[in-house]
Every structure is written in structure tokens, then in C-alpha cells.
N, C-alpha and C positions, 0 to 999 in steps of 0.2 A: 302118316304111317298107319298101317293096319296091324292089329295084334289081337290074338285070341285072349279072352278073359274068362274067369270063372263066374258064371251067372249067379251062383250062390253067394258070392261075395259082393254083389251089387244090390241096388234097390229094386231090380227087376227079377229077383230070385223067384218069388211066388208066381208072378205073371209068366215067367219063362217056363216054369214047371206046368202051368195050366194050359198055355197056348202054343208051345213049340211043336207039340205033336197033334194039334187040332187040324182036322181036314179043311177047315175054313177059318184061318186065324186073322184074316184081314177085316178091317173096319173102314167104312166109308162115311164121311160127314160132308154135307154140302152147305155152304154159306154164301149168301149174296153180299158182295162187297161194293162199296161206293168207290169207284175208280175215277171220279171226276178229276182229282188232282193229278193222277197218273197220266190221263189223256192230255191235260194242259201242259205238263212237263214234256211230253212227247212232241207236241206241236212247237214248243218253245226251243227245244234242243235238237230236233230232228232225230232223236233216238227212237228206236223201234219199241212198240208197246210190249212185245214179248220179252225183249231184253230187259226193260225196266221192271216188268212183272217178275221175271226170274231173279233179278237182283234183290227185289223186295222179299221174295220168298226165302232166299238164302240168308239175307240179313235178319229176318225174323227168326229163322231156325238157328242161327249161329250162337244164340245165347241160351238155347235149351239143350241140356246135356243129353237127353234121350235121342236127339237127332244124330248123335255121333255113334250110336249103337246099331248093330245089324245082326239080327238072328238069321243064321244061315246053316243049312245042313246039320241041324241039331246042336250047333255051337253058337256062341255069342262073341261078336267081334267089336272092337272099339277103334275109332279113327280119331285123328286130331285135325283133320281138314275136311271141308265141304266142297262139293261141286254140284252143278245142276246139269242134268241130262236134257238135251234138246232134240226133238224129232225134226229132221230137215227134209224138205221135198227136194230130191236131187234131179239132175238134168235128164235122167232116163225115165222120169215119171214115178219112180219108187221113192222109198224113204231111206235115209241114213241117220245115224245117231252120233252125237258128239257130246262130250262132257266139258263144261266150261267151269274152270276153277273159280270159287268165290273169292272176291276181294272186297274189303271194306270200301275201297275206292270205286265208286260207281262208274267213273269214266274208264278205269282200267278194266273192270268187268265188261263194260260195253265193247271196248276194243277187242278183248279176247272173244267175246260173243260173235262179233262181226267176222273176225278172222277165221274162227273155227267152223262156224256155220257155212260160210262161203266155201271153205275148203271141202267140207263134207258134201255140199251141193255139187261142186264141180268134179270131185274125184269119185263120187258115189261110194265112198268108203267110210265106215264108221270108225270112231276113235274112242278110247276109254282111258280113264285115269284110275288105275288099280289101287292106289294108295289113298284115295279120297272116298269119303262117304258120299254116295250119290243120291240126290233128290231128283226123282223122275218128274218130267213135265210133258204135257201134250196140249198144244193149242190148235183148235179147230175153228178159225174165225170165219169159215164159209157160211155158218148159220148160227142162230141163237140156240143154246142148249140149257136145259134146266139142271141136268146132272150127268155125270159120266161114271160108270163103274168099270174098273179095270179087271184084269184076270185075277181069279182067286185060287190059282193053281198051286201056290207056294213056291213057284220057280223064281219069282221076282218079289222079294220081300222088302225092297226099299220103299220109303215113303214116296207117294206119287200124287201130283196135282194136275188137274186137267180142266179146261174151260173152252167155251165157244166164243161167239161174237158178243162184244159188250153192247149194252142197251142204252140208247140215248133217251133221256127224259127231259122235261121242261127245266128242272132244277138240278138234276144230277145224272151221272152216267153210272150204271150198275153192271155187275158181272157175277153170275153164279160160278163158284169154283168148287170142284169136288176134291176132297182130300182123303186119300186112302193110306192106311198105315197098318203095320203088323202089331197085333195086340201084345206080343212079347216085348216089343220095342218100347211101347208107350201105352198109357191109358187114355181114356176119353178126356180126363182133366188136362193132361199135357197137350192133347190135340187141340182142345178148345183154347188153351192159353196161346198156342201157336197161331191160331186163326185170328185171335184178337190182336196179337202183335203184328200180324201181317197187315191188318187194316191200319194200325198205327204207323207202320213203315210207309204205306202208301200215302197216308195223310201228311207225313213229314217230309216227303220228297221236296 
């Protein structure tokens, strides 16, 4: 459920006052992750790398209350559910978007991921979950990337993660991931805590 809340009655009161009207309120952090465990699980289960990565992202975010807040149009909204937005290459050569609801059950999330991304690819139509807090993602496995910076226009204020192709080494496989967030939603400390939790979730697969 989505509901408007008074930012002055939350822990984000000062940050909201400082950053809601800023022309560039977005912050981007980039961290290189050890995804060796994730790659092994993909090979063992035949699950897609992006599906498992998105599940780990939502799992890590699910216990951080700031991820359920969205600053939008001068207001602050609160959600009680999370979903992950996926960019899908469709059959016409363009892209379509779909929101996959987060579930603690990794297999359920993966089943929803496969169904919704396949549907988006075939129909060339985007789908959205209006009552979910959306975490945006974009995977570009065609090449290795060091960092990705998304639009800073203020039109899309949701947290957003993006990555390229993972890098195979002698002893581990690594992947730089860019994480962008609105400063009214969270501070750097919250963002760093999320990134640390994301590495833990990958390790615990």
C-alpha cells in the first residue's frame, strides 16, 4: 500500500527539507562485489544471474526502512511492499519494463521473474505495480563496466542499481555495481549499510 506521510514526523525531516528541492538530489555509489557464490548457484540451479541478483538486492533492502520511502513531487510516501523493476529486451528490438514483486521465497521470486520478463519480451508492453516501492535495476552484460550513472533529472527518484558483465578471476568473480539514491530518502550511511548487506546476501545464497 502507498500512503503519503508527513516528512516532519519521520527521521528524514531534516534531509527532506535540505534535498527535496535540490536540482541534483541524487547520489551514486559504486562498489565491486564478489559474486563467485552467485555464479555457482546459477550453474547449480539453472537460475538466471540477473534474477538471483535482483532477489539479493530486494532481500538486502527489505530490512532497511528507508527503502520503503519515496520522495516524489514535493511529498514523502511510504510503502509496505517492495518490487524490483527489470529492463527487458523485447522481440521488436526495443525495451520494455516490468515490476517483479519481492518474496522471501527465492524460488517464488524466480518464477515471477521468468513469467513477467517473458511476458514483457513477447508483448512489448511494460507493466507496473503501483502499490509497491520499486527498486530500479539495469543489467548490461554485453560488456564490462566500471560504473553507471543514471538520470539526475528528478523525474525518477526511486533507488536504482546497474551493472555490466561480471569479471572472472583466478580465485573469484567480481562485479562493480552502481547504486543511485535520492538524498531525501536516505543518507550515505544507510546506502553503505545496504551495500554491505547485499554482499552478505550474495555470500549466503
